[in-house]
N, C-alpha and C positions, 0 to 999 in steps of 0.2 A: 404454241403461245396462245394464251387465253385472250379473247376479244374483250376489251373493257366495256362496262356498262355506260352508255352515253349519258345517263342521268347523273353519274358520279363525276363526270368531267365538267370543267368550267366552260362557260360560253366562250371565253377567250381561247381556250385550248381547242375547242371544237372548231372555232372559226379559222384557226391556223391549221386544222387538219391533223392535229396531234393525237396519238393514241395514249392510253393511260400511262404506259411506261415513259413515253416522251414528255408527258405533262410535268413530270418531276424535274426540278432544276438542280443541277449539281453545284455545290458550294464547297470551298476549301475549309476543312475543319482545322482543329488545333495542330494535328499531326501532318497537315498538308494534303491529306487524302480527301476526296470528294465526299461530301455529306449530302444525302438525298433529302430534298425538301418537298413535301407534299403540298401542291398548290392549293388544294381544298382546305387543308389545315391552316396554311398561311393566310388564306382569305378569311377564314373563321377568326383568326387572331386579329386581323385588321378590322373586321366587323366589330369584335368585342372592344377594341381600342376606340373606335369611333363612338360606340355607345357610351363608354366611360367618359370620353372627352365631352360628349354632349351633356352628360349629367353634370360634369364639373363646370362647364360653361353656363348651364342653367343656374347652378348654385352661385356662381360669380355674379350673374345678372341679377338674381334676386337679392343677393347681399348688398350690391351697390344700390339697387332700387330702394331697399329698406333704409339704408343709411342716408339717402338723399331725401327721404320723406319729411324730415324735420325742416328742410329748406322751403317747402311749399308755403306759399302765401307771404314770403318774406322778400325783402329787397335791401340792397346795400344803400349807403347814403348818397353815392354819386353815380353818374352815368358810367364813368371810367371804371369804377369798382365793379359795377354790375357787368360791364363788358369783359373785364378780366375774369370774373367768376364764370361767365358763360364760356369763355375761351378755355379755361382750365377744365371745366366740366367736359367740354367737347374733346379735349386731348385725352382725358382719362377714359371716356367712353370709346373713343376711336381706337385706343391702344388695346381694348378688349373686343373690338369688332362689333360695337354697339352704337345705337342711335336712340334718341328719344322719339316717342310716338306722338305725332301731331294730335292734339285733343279735338281738333275740328274734323279732320278727314281720315285719321288713322295711319297716314303714310309715315315711314321712317324720316326723321328730320334732325337738323342741327338746331339747338337752342341758341339764339343770338339775342343781343340787346341792341335795339335801334333807337336813335335819338327821336324824340317826339316833342312837338310844341306843347307847352303846358305841363310837361312831365320831365322835371330836371334829372330824374333817375333813369329815364328811358323806358322802353317797352320791351318786354320779353316776347319774342316771336319764334315761330317754327319755320325754319328755312328748309325747303325741300323742292323737289322737281316732280311735277305731275304732267304726264303726256309731253315730256320734253321741254316744259316751260318752268322756269324758276318761280316759286310761289312762296309767299309769306302768310302764315295764318297766326291768329292770336293777337297780341298787342296789349296785354295786361301789364300793369306797373309792378307786379310781384311775380315771383317764380310760380309757374303753374304746376299742376300735378305732373310728375315725371314718371311715365311708364317707359320701360326700356325694351327695345326690340333689336333684332339682329340687323347689322349694317347690310344694306342691299349690295348686290354685286354691281360693279361698275358697268355702265352701258358701253357696248362696243362702239368705238369711234367709227363713223362713216367716212369713207374716203371721198373727198371731193375731186371731181374731174376738173383738170385745168381748162380754162376757157380759151 
């Protein structure tokens, strides 16, 4: 039996101490017999799929951003209408794993509309967390420039010890 070249084995297979022949996984084919799957080929397929999905996600992000461009500088007639618009925008972006980029600090944020004295239509603000603290930037009476970015991963919850 020939010793496999370690450079051709996956890191996962090497860490499990598998040899080249053991690295292949048996799957049942249409006739019920095992079909050998080469792990390196499978990983290549997954890598190609990830790249293709990244390209598609970028196209989706840029398409949404371009379509939202005409909203910049505009506002609805009422606070409630602006809040509804901001909520619907957030739901759309969230469904695609996106956030708006805060124009002040660059962090991923949710666009919200807050009531403001002297502004019957409210103020558009970027709602986000910086160093564990909720922060609001902005405050214009019209929709700001909307640049889209990936939604950040959720922070891991810290367990609190009982007192």
